[in-house]
C-alpha positions as CSV (number, residue, x, y, z in Angstrom):
1,M,3.2,-20.6,-14.1
2,G,3.6,-20.7,-10.3
3,E,1.1,-19.6,-7.7
4,R,2.8,-16.2,-7.2
5,E,2.8,-15.4,-10.9
6,E,-0.8,-16.6,-11.3
7,A,-1.9,-14.4,-8.4
8,R,-0.1,-11.4,-9.9
9,A,-1.6,-12.0,-13.3
10,M,-5.1,-12.2,-11.9
11,A,-4.7,-9.2,-9.7
12,A,-3.4,-6.8,-12.3
13,P,-6.7,-6.3,-14.2
14,F,-8.6,-6.2,-11.0
15,W,-6.5,-3.4,-9.5
16,Q,-6.6,-1.5,-12.9
17,Q,-10.4,-1.6,-12.9
18,H,-10.4,-0.6,-9.2
19,R,-8.3,2.4,-10.1
20,E,-10.6,3.4,-13.0
21,V,-13.7,3.2,-10.8
22,W,-12.0,5.1,-8.0
23,E,-10.9,7.9,-10.4
24,A,-14.3,8.1,-12.2
25,S,-16.1,8.4,-8.8
26,G,-13.7,10.9,-7.3
27,G,-12.7,8.3,-4.7
28,T,-16.2,7.7,-3.4
29,E,-16.6,4.1,-4.9
30,L,-14.7,1.0,-3.9
31,T,-13.4,2.5,-0.7
32,E,-13.1,-0.9,0.9
33,M,-11.3,-4.0,-0.4
34,L,-10.2,-7.3,1.2
35,N,-12.0,-6.4,4.4
36,M,-10.0,-3.2,4.7
37,K,-10.5,0.5,3.8
38,V,-8.6,1.9,0.9
39,L,-6.5,5.1,0.7
40,Q,-4.9,6.9,-2.3
41,L,-1.2,7.4,-1.8
42,T,0.5,10.0,-4.0
43,T,4.2,10.1,-4.4
44,T,6.7,11.8,-6.6
45,G,8.2,9.5,-9.3
46,R,11.9,9.0,-8.4
47,R,12.9,9.2,-12.1
48,S,10.1,11.2,-13.7
49,G,9.5,13.8,-11.0
50,R,5.8,13.5,-11.7
51,D,3.0,12.7,-9.3
52,R,2.2,9.0,-9.1
53,W,-0.7,7.5,-7.2
54,V,-1.7,4.1,-6.1
55,L,-4.6,2.6,-4.1
56,L,-3.6,0.7,-1.0
57,T,-5.5,-1.1,1.7
58,F,-4.6,0.1,5.2
59,Q,-5.0,-0.3,8.9
60,P,-5.6,2.8,11.0
61,H,-2.9,4.0,13.4
62,D,-3.0,6.8,16.0
63,E,-0.4,8.7,13.9
64,G,-1.9,8.0,10.5
65,W,-2.3,4.9,8.3
66,V,-0.3,1.6,8.1
67,V,0.2,0.0,4.7
68,V,2.2,-3.1,3.6
69,A,4.8,-2.9,0.7
70,S,4.1,-6.5,-0.3
71,N,3.9,-6.1,-4.0
72,L,2.0,-9.4,-3.9
73,G,5.1,-11.2,-2.9
74,A,7.3,-10.0,-5.8
75,D,11.0,-10.0,-5.4
76,E,11.2,-6.2,-5.7
77,D,9.7,-3.5,-3.6
78,P,6.7,-1.7,-5.1
79,G,7.3,1.5,-7.0
80,W,5.4,3.6,-4.5
81,W,7.7,2.4,-1.7
82,R,10.8,3.2,-3.7
83,N,9.4,6.6,-4.6
84,L,8.8,7.3,-0.9
85,Q,12.3,6.3,0.0
86,A,13.7,8.5,-2.7
87,A,11.6,11.4,-1.3
88,E,12.8,10.9,2.3
89,G,9.4,9.5,3.1
90,H,7.3,12.5,1.9
91,G,4.0,11.9,0.1
92,S,0.3,12.5,0.6
93,V,-2.7,10.3,1.3
94,T,-6.3,10.8,0.5
95,V,-8.8,9.1,2.8
96,D,-12.5,9.6,2.8
97,G,-12.0,12.5,0.4
98,V,-9.5,14.4,2.6
99,S,-5.9,14.8,1.6
100,H,-3.0,14.8,4.2
101,P,0.7,15.2,3.7
102,V,2.5,12.2,5.2
103,R,6.0,11.1,6.2
104,A,6.6,7.3,5.9
105,R,8.6,5.2,8.4
106,V,9.0,1.4,8.6
107,L,7.5,-0.2,11.6
108,E,9.8,-2.6,13.5
109,G,9.7,-5.2,16.2
110,A,6.4,-5.7,18.1
111,E,4.7,-2.8,16.3
112,H,5.6,-4.4,12.9
113,D,4.3,-7.8,14.1
114,E,1.1,-6.4,15.5
115,Y,0.2,-4.5,12.3
116,F,1.2,-7.3,9.9
117,A,-1.0,-9.7,11.9
118,R,-3.9,-7.2,11.4
119,F,-3.4,-7.4,7.6
120,V,-3.3,-11.2,7.8
121,D,-6.5,-11.3,9.9
122,A,-8.2,-9.2,7.2
123,H,-6.7,-11.0,4.2
124,P,-4.7,-14.3,4.8
125,D,-2.9,-14.0,1.5
126,Y,-0.4,-11.6,3.2
127,E,1.2,-14.7,4.8
128,K,1.7,-16.1,1.3
129,Y,3.4,-13.0,0.1
130,V,6.1,-13.5,2.8
131,E,6.6,-17.1,1.6
132,W,6.9,-16.0,-2.0
133,T,9.8,-13.7,-1.6
134,D,13.2,-13.6,0.1
135,R,13.0,-9.8,0.7
136,P,11.7,-8.4,3.9
137,I,8.3,-7.0,3.3
138,P,8.1,-3.5,4.9
139,V,5.1,-2.6,7.1
140,V,5.0,1.2,6.6
141,L,3.4,3.9,8.8
142,L,2.2,6.9,6.7
143,A,2.3,9.4,9.6
144,R,0.3,12.7,9.3
145,A,2.7,15.5,8.6
146,D,0.1,18.4,8.8
């Protein structure tokens, strides 16, 4: 098993437990991970049409929240990002117990580089994720739409 596969295998039960604690506490527990705050992103499943939610670390932005679609360096984009793309970027986030409708857009150029560097500063494994895949890893602004 390679480093990427080992990291993904170790992360899966951790993130599942994090989700369970988050849900049981109503989003008041484990609101910070990897030196960053955590938000709950809700999207509409592109095939099921049902609400799907995921917990993501983020960096604050004047317009909302920035997240990274790293999928721990997997070769495919995370499901939440594919769901947002299918929904023309529409979703919602819950931060500090408050929900907001959002519209997603990919950051590019200097803004991409600045925010990706913030993620690396908080958690250096983000650099590994880039090395582990050939796909470009989107840095996504979840802009407030309310």
